[in-house]
matplotlib code that plots the C-alpha trace (Angstrom):
import matplotlib.pyplot as plt

x = [132.8, 133.6, 130.5, 132.3, 134.0, 137.0, 136.1, 135.8, 132.5, 134.0, 135.3, 131.8, 130.1, 132.7, 132.1, 128.3, 128.5, 131.1, 129.1, 126.4, 126.5, 128.6, 129.4, 132.7, 134.2, 135.8, 136.1, 133.4, 133.8, 136.6, 134.6, 134.3, 131.4, 129.9, 128.6, 126.7, 128.8, 131.0, 128.2, 125.4, 126.3, 124.1, 125.9, 128.4, 130.3, 130.8, 132.7, 132.0, 130.9, 131.7, 131.7, 128.2, 129.5, 127.9, 129.4, 126.8, 125.9, 124.0, 121.8, 119.7, 116.2, 112.9, 110.1, 108.6, 111.3, 113.1, 110.0, 109.0, 112.5, 113.2, 109.8, 109.8, 113.3, 114.9, 117.7, 119.0, 117.9, 118.1, 117.7, 121.2, 122.4, 122.8, 121.0, 118.1, 115.9, 116.2, 114.8, 118.1, 118.3, 121.0, 121.8, 123.6, 126.4, 127.1, 123.7, 122.1, 121.1, 121.9, 124.1, 121.3, 119.3, 122.3, 122.8, 119.1, 119.5, 122.5, 120.7, 117.6, 120.0, 121.6, 118.1, 117.0, 119.7, 120.8, 119.4, 116.1, 117.6, 120.5, 118.1, 115.8, 118.8, 119.9, 116.5, 116.1, 119.5, 118.8]
y = [131.8, 131.3, 129.1, 126.7, 128.6, 129.8, 133.5, 135.7, 137.4, 140.8, 139.2, 137.8, 141.1, 143.0, 140.7, 141.1, 144.9, 145.5, 143.4, 146.0, 148.8, 151.9, 150.7, 151.5, 150.9, 153.3, 153.6, 155.5, 156.1, 153.6, 150.7, 149.4, 151.1, 150.7, 153.6, 154.2, 156.5, 157.3, 159.5, 157.6, 154.9, 151.8, 149.2, 149.5, 146.5, 146.5, 144.1, 144.6, 148.3, 150.0, 146.6, 145.5, 142.0, 141.8, 141.0, 142.8, 145.0, 148.2, 148.4, 151.1, 149.7, 150.5, 152.1, 149.6, 146.9, 147.6, 146.9, 143.8, 142.3, 143.2, 142.1, 138.9, 137.7, 139.8, 137.3, 138.1, 141.7, 144.8, 148.6, 149.9, 153.0, 156.3, 155.3, 153.3, 156.3, 156.6, 153.1, 151.3, 147.7, 145.8, 142.4, 139.9, 138.0, 136.0, 134.2, 131.6, 133.8, 132.2, 134.1, 134.4, 136.4, 138.6, 139.1, 140.1, 142.7, 144.1, 144.4, 146.0, 148.5, 149.4, 149.8, 152.0, 154.6, 154.3, 156.7, 155.6, 155.2, 153.1, 150.8, 150.5, 149.6, 147.0, 145.4, 145.2, 143.4, 141.0]
z = [88.2, 84.5, 83.9, 81.7, 78.9, 80.7, 80.4, 83.5, 84.1, 83.0, 79.8, 79.0, 79.8, 77.7, 74.7, 75.0, 75.3, 72.6, 70.1, 70.1, 67.5, 68.3, 71.8, 73.6, 77.0, 79.4, 83.2, 85.0, 88.7, 88.8, 87.2, 83.7, 81.9, 78.5, 76.4, 73.2, 70.9, 73.9, 75.4, 77.1, 79.6, 79.5, 81.6, 84.5, 85.9, 89.7, 91.9, 95.6, 95.1, 98.5, 100.2, 99.1, 98.4, 95.0, 91.6, 89.4, 86.5, 86.8, 83.6, 82.1, 81.8, 80.0, 82.1, 84.5, 84.0, 87.3, 89.4, 87.4, 87.7, 91.3, 92.6, 90.4, 91.4, 94.3, 94.6, 91.1, 90.6, 92.8, 92.8, 92.4, 94.3, 92.5, 89.3, 90.7, 91.0, 87.1, 86.7, 86.3, 87.5, 89.2, 87.8, 90.0, 88.2, 91.4, 91.4, 89.2, 86.3, 82.9, 80.5, 78.0, 80.6, 81.4, 77.6, 77.4, 80.2, 78.4, 75.1, 76.8, 78.5, 75.2, 73.6, 76.4, 75.8, 72.1, 69.6, 68.0, 64.5, 65.7, 67.6, 64.5, 62.3, 64.9, 65.2, 61.4, 61.2, 64.1]

ax = plt.figure().add_subplot(projection="3d")
ax.plot(x, y, z, "-o")
ax.set_aspect("equal")
plt.show()
Protein backbone atom coordinates (compact mmCIF):
# COMPACT_ATOMS: atom_id res chain seq x y z
CA UNK A 1 0.00 0.00 0.00
CA UNK A 2 2.83 2.40 -0.70
CA UNK A 3 1.04 4.10 -3.61
CA UNK A 4 4.14 4.30 -5.71
CA UNK A 5 6.80 6.11 -3.69
CA UNK A 6 8.03 3.23 -1.54
CA UNK A 7 6.94 4.84 1.74
CA UNK A 8 4.54 3.03 4.04
CA UNK A 9 1.27 4.73 4.91
CA UNK A 10 2.59 5.50 8.41
CA UNK A 11 5.75 7.05 6.96
CA UNK A 12 3.64 9.24 4.67
CA UNK A 13 1.30 10.28 7.49
CA UNK A 14 4.26 10.99 9.75
CA UNK A 15 5.91 13.21 7.11
CA UNK A 16 2.69 15.14 6.51
CA UNK A 17 2.03 15.68 10.22
CA UNK A 18 5.57 16.57 11.23
CA UNK A 19 5.76 19.15 8.42
CA UNK A 20 3.16 21.23 10.28
CA UNK A 21 4.35 23.88 12.75
CA UNK A 22 5.10 22.80 16.31
CA UNK A 23 3.92 19.24 15.75
CA UNK A 24 5.35 16.21 17.50
CA UNK A 25 4.64 12.51 17.62
CA UNK A 26 4.24 10.23 20.59
CA UNK A 27 2.23 7.10 21.29
CA UNK A 28 -1.27 7.51 22.64
CA UNK A 29 -3.27 4.46 23.68
CA UNK A 30 -0.70 2.27 21.93
CA UNK A 31 -0.89 4.01 18.55
CA UNK A 32 1.16 6.71 16.83
CA UNK A 33 -0.43 10.08 17.56
CA UNK A 34 0.42 13.62 16.54
CA UNK A 35 0.16 16.65 18.79
CA UNK A 36 0.42 20.42 18.58
CA UNK A 37 2.99 21.66 21.10
CA UNK A 38 2.95 18.20 22.73
CA UNK A 39 -0.47 19.03 24.23
CA UNK A 40 -3.41 18.69 21.87
CA UNK A 41 -3.79 15.60 19.73
CA UNK A 42 -4.98 16.23 16.18
CA UNK A 43 -4.36 12.90 14.39
CA UNK A 44 -4.12 9.28 15.50
CA UNK A 45 -2.92 6.46 13.22
CA UNK A 46 -4.74 3.17 13.78
CA UNK A 47 -4.13 -0.18 12.13
CA UNK A 48 -6.92 -2.71 12.79
CA UNK A 49 -8.03 -0.97 16.01
CA UNK A 50 -9.65 -3.64 18.19
CA UNK A 51 -10.05 -5.82 15.09
CA UNK A 52 -12.09 -3.32 13.07
CA UNK A 53 -10.16 -4.24 9.89
CA UNK A 54 -9.39 -0.61 9.04
CA UNK A 55 -6.13 1.18 8.33
CA UNK A 56 -7.20 4.68 9.20
CA UNK A 57 -6.57 8.05 10.74
CA UNK A 58 -8.75 9.59 13.38
CA UNK A 59 -8.64 13.34 12.75
CA UNK A 60 -9.93 16.34 14.62
CA UNK A 61 -12.32 18.21 12.35
CA UNK A 62 -14.01 21.59 12.15
CA UNK A 63 -17.69 21.77 13.12
CA UNK A 64 -19.94 20.11 10.57
CA UNK A 65 -17.10 18.46 8.65
CA UNK A 66 -17.66 14.98 10.09
CA UNK A 67 -21.25 14.80 8.86
CA UNK A 68 -20.39 16.23 5.44
CA UNK A 69 -17.55 13.77 4.83
CA UNK A 70 -19.22 10.66 6.23
CA UNK A 71 -22.51 11.25 4.43
CA UNK A 72 -20.74 12.22 1.20
CA UNK A 73 -18.32 9.28 1.06
CA UNK A 74 -19.09 6.60 3.68
CA UNK A 75 -16.64 4.19 2.04
CA UNK A 76 -13.71 6.51 2.81
CA UNK A 77 -14.85 8.34 5.96
CA UNK A 78 -16.47 7.16 9.20
CA UNK A 79 -17.32 8.27 12.71
CA UNK A 80 -14.51 6.91 14.90
CA UNK A 81 -15.14 5.44 18.33
CA UNK A 82 -14.21 7.40 21.47
CA UNK A 83 -13.65 10.73 19.67
CA UNK A 84 -16.48 10.72 17.14
CA UNK A 85 -18.85 12.40 19.58
CA UNK A 86 -16.44 15.39 19.56
CA UNK A 87 -16.75 15.74 15.77
CA UNK A 88 -13.60 13.83 14.82
CA UNK A 89 -13.63 11.98 11.52
CA UNK A 90 -12.15 8.63 10.56
CA UNK A 91 -10.19 8.68 7.30
CA UNK A 92 -9.64 5.30 5.61
CA UNK A 93 -6.10 4.81 4.31
CA UNK A 94 -7.04 1.42 2.87
CA UNK A 95 -9.50 2.81 0.34
CA UNK A 96 -9.14 4.90 -2.81
CA UNK A 97 -8.55 8.33 -1.29
CA UNK A 98 -5.74 10.27 -2.94
CA UNK A 99 -2.88 11.40 -0.73
CA UNK A 100 -3.68 15.07 -1.38
CA UNK A 101 -7.12 14.46 0.20
CA UNK A 102 -5.51 12.71 3.15
CA UNK A 103 -3.02 15.59 3.48
CA UNK A 104 -5.95 18.02 3.46
CA UNK A 105 -7.67 16.12 6.28
CA UNK A 106 -4.45 16.20 8.31
CA UNK A 107 -4.02 19.94 7.78
CA UNK A 108 -7.68 20.57 8.69
CA UNK A 109 -7.18 18.52 11.86
CA UNK A 110 -4.11 20.56 12.81
CA UNK A 111 -6.00 23.79 12.12
CA UNK A 112 -8.90 22.61 14.30
CA UNK A 113 -6.73 22.23 17.42
CA UNK A 114 -3.72 24.55 16.98
CA UNK A 115 -3.71 27.90 18.76
CA UNK A 116 -5.22 30.70 16.67
CA UNK A 117 -1.97 32.68 16.38
CA UNK A 118 -0.07 29.62 15.22
CA UNK A 119 -2.72 28.92 12.57
CA UNK A 120 -2.67 32.55 11.41
CA UNK A 121 1.12 32.45 11.04
CA UNK A 122 0.90 29.19 9.10
CA UNK A 123 -1.77 30.42 6.70
CA UNK A 124 0.16 33.67 6.03
CA UNK A 125 3.26 31.62 5.12
CA UNK A 126 1.38 29.15 2.90
